[in-house]
N, C-alpha and C positions, 0 to 999 in steps of 0.2 A: 628620642621619642618623637620629635617633630618630623624627622625624615620618615619614620615609620608611618605616622599619621598621614602625611602627605602622599606616601606611596599607596596606602589603602585608598585614599581619595582618587588619586590619579590613575593607578593601574587596576584597582579593584572597583572603581566607579561607585564608591560609597561616600555619598555626601554627608558632611558632618552636621549634627544637630546643634542647637544652641549651647548645650552643656559641653559637647565635644569641643566646640570652639573656645569656650571659657577655659577648659583644661589646657588647650594649646597656649592660650595667653599666659598661663602660669609659667610655662617653659620659656617663652619669649622674654617675660619679665625677669625670670631667674637669670637668663643670660645677660641681661642688662645690669642686674645687681652684681653678678660675678665680674663683669667687665669693669664696672666702677670700683669694686673692691680690689681687683687686680691692679688697676691704675693707682689707687690710693696706697696700696702696699709698697709701691715703688717710691713713695715719699717718706718723710721722716716718721710718719705714723706707722709704717712697716707692719710689724707683727700685730699691733692693736687693730689696724685696719683689716688684716686678714682674719683675725678672730671675730671681729664685729661682723664682717661679711658672712662668715660661716654661721653665726647666730641668726642673722637675718634670713639666710638661705634655709636654715633649719625650719624657721617659722613659715617661710614661703612654701616650702615643699609640704609641710603639714597642712597648710591651707589647700594646696593642690590635692593632697590625699583626701581631705574632707569633701572637696567638690566631686572627686571621683567616686567616693563612697556614696555620696548623695545620688549621683548619676546611676551607679550600679544598683542601688536600692530602688530607684524609680524603675529601672529596667526589670527588676525581679518582682515588682509590684509590692514591695515592703512599705512604701509610702508614695504619695502622689508626686509627680514631677512638676516643674513649673508650668503655668498655663501657656507660656510662650513656646513651649516645646510640643504642644499638641496641635500644631498647624500654624505656628507663627512664622516669622521671617527666617530665612535660611540662605546659605550661600548657594548660588547657582552658577554652574560653569558655562563657558561659551557653547559647548556641545549641547547642554541642556536647553539653553536659550534657542539654539537652532532647531532642536527637536520641538520645542514649544511653538515656534513659528510655523512648523510643518504640521501642527495640530496635535502633537502628543500631549497627554495629560501631565500636569505638574505634580510631582510627588515630593512632599516635604518630609524629611526624616523626623521621626518622633523620638523624643528623649526616653520614652518608656518602652522602646523596642530595641533590643540589642541587635546590631547589624552583623556581628561576628562573635562567635564563642569558641574558645580553645581551652581544653582541659577544664571545662565547667565554668570558666570566667569570661566575661565580656571584655571588650577593650577597656571599658571604664574600670572594671575589676582589676585588670592587669595594670592599668595606670595607677590605681590606688596602691598596689603593692610596690611598684617602682618608685612612686613618690615617697612612700614610707622609707624605702631603702635609701633614697637620696637624702631624705631628712636625717636618717641615722648616720650616713657618711658625713653630712655637714655638721651634725652635732659632735661626732668624733673629732672632726677637724677643729672645731671650736674648743674642745676640751684638751686636745693634745698640746703639750707645751712646745714652744718653738725650740728648735735644735740650735745649739751653739754653732756659730760660724755661718748660720743662715743669714741671708740678706735682711737687714733691719731697716 
């Protein structure tokens, strides 16, 4: 997901809004949680650490899905987005800074306008579905009993 988001930003020249960046943070934090859980699973905690990590990741991806649903709802005008997304601070690339120095007008992406729609869903909508899928996979991993002979 992070690679796709960065590809849209780099190659599609789509600057992320505040909520887009928050959705990315969820994935970075999930990678840190998974890495910590993986390291702990190599200790005597073994299966317990793996199961606990899966539970935490389930909750984390559900939080990510909630943020994505909130973002998608703001894009479709179902509810207002945060005030910071209607012209607040945003990430600016080096190319955009150069353009500003040459006199171009600065455009800050708004959270309530979808930058891209595919099959009727914005990027936030797709992220909500993917986050729910990752939460389901994490929950399944938490509920699946450890196999005999697996590293403990």
